[in-house]
C-alpha distance (Angstrom), angle and dihedral (degrees) to the residues before:
residue distance angle dihedral
M1 . . .
S2 3.72 . .
L3 3.77 126.6 .
S4 3.76 125.8 -138.8
T5 3.76 120.2 -117.6
E6 3.80 89.0 -107.5
Q7 3.75 92.3 54.2
V8 3.79 92.2 48.9
H9 3.82 91.0 51.4
T10 3.83 90.1 48.1
F11 3.83 92.4 50.6
A12 3.83 90.7 45.5
A13 3.82 91.8 51.6
L14 3.84 91.4 48.5
G15 3.80 90.4 48.6
A16 3.78 91.9 48.7
K17 3.79 92.0 49.4
M18 3.79 91.8 50.8
R19 3.78 92.4 47.9
L20 3.83 90.6 48.2
A21 3.82 90.0 52.7
E22 3.83 90.2 50.2
L23 3.79 91.2 50.8
E24 3.78 92.5 47.9
H25 3.80 90.4 51.3
E26 3.82 90.0 49.8
R27 3.82 90.1 48.1
Q28 3.83 91.9 51.7
T29 3.81 90.8 47.5
L30 3.84 91.4 51.7
L31 3.78 92.9 46.6
T32 3.79 89.7 50.8
Y33 3.81 91.7 52.1
L34 3.78 93.2 43.4
N35 3.78 92.8 50.2
G36 3.76 92.7 54.5
G37 3.75 97.9 -95.4
E38 3.81 126.5 143.8
K39 3.76 117.2 -30.1
A40 3.80 91.4 8.6
E41 3.83 87.8 146.8
M42 3.81 87.6 71.8
F43 3.77 88.4 70.7
T44 3.77 97.4 43.1
P45 3.78 106.1 117.7
T46 3.78 116.8 -125.9
K47 3.72 125.3 -150.5
V48 3.78 110.4 -100.3
Q49 3.73 115.4 -148.0
R50 3.73 112.6 -141.4
R51 3.71 125.1 -167.5
A52 3.71 113.8 -116.0
R53 3.74 112.5 -121.3
K54 3.74 105.8 -118.2
R55 3.69 118.3 -166.5
K56 3.76 123.5 167.7
G57 3.74 114.1 -124.0
M58 3.73 120.8 -121.4
T59 3.77 120.2 -110.3
A60 3.76 120.7 -127.0
A61 3.79 90.2 -103.2
Q62 3.79 91.9 53.1
R63 3.80 91.9 49.8
K64 3.79 90.4 49.6
A65 3.81 91.1 49.6
V66 3.82 90.6 51.7
G67 3.77 89.9 49.4
V68 3.78 92.7 50.9
R69 3.82 91.0 46.9
M70 3.82 92.3 48.8
R71 3.78 93.8 48.0
K72 3.80 89.0 52.5
Y73 3.82 90.2 47.7
W74 3.82 94.4 50.5
A75 3.81 92.8 43.4
A76 3.80 88.1 55.5
R77 3.78 91.1 48.7
R78 3.82 92.1 50.8
A79 3.78 91.6 47.3
K80 3.81 90.0 50.6
A81 3.81 93.6 51.3
């Protein structure tokens, strides 16, 4: 079943009109909510509590140990290559 070009254009126009009507309805609904209409409380933002990322800092001795370990690691990599 193949459609003529005219039929395709007709169906495309009908689909576009339906989608435009859907978008207009959605726009009106959003404007109603944003202007304090019915069910506006649905869009009232609530405060979200986020956990603070807590990470213990490294002491100077720990940083030095990491440095020594990494120097040893990279020396081995250079020697291997």
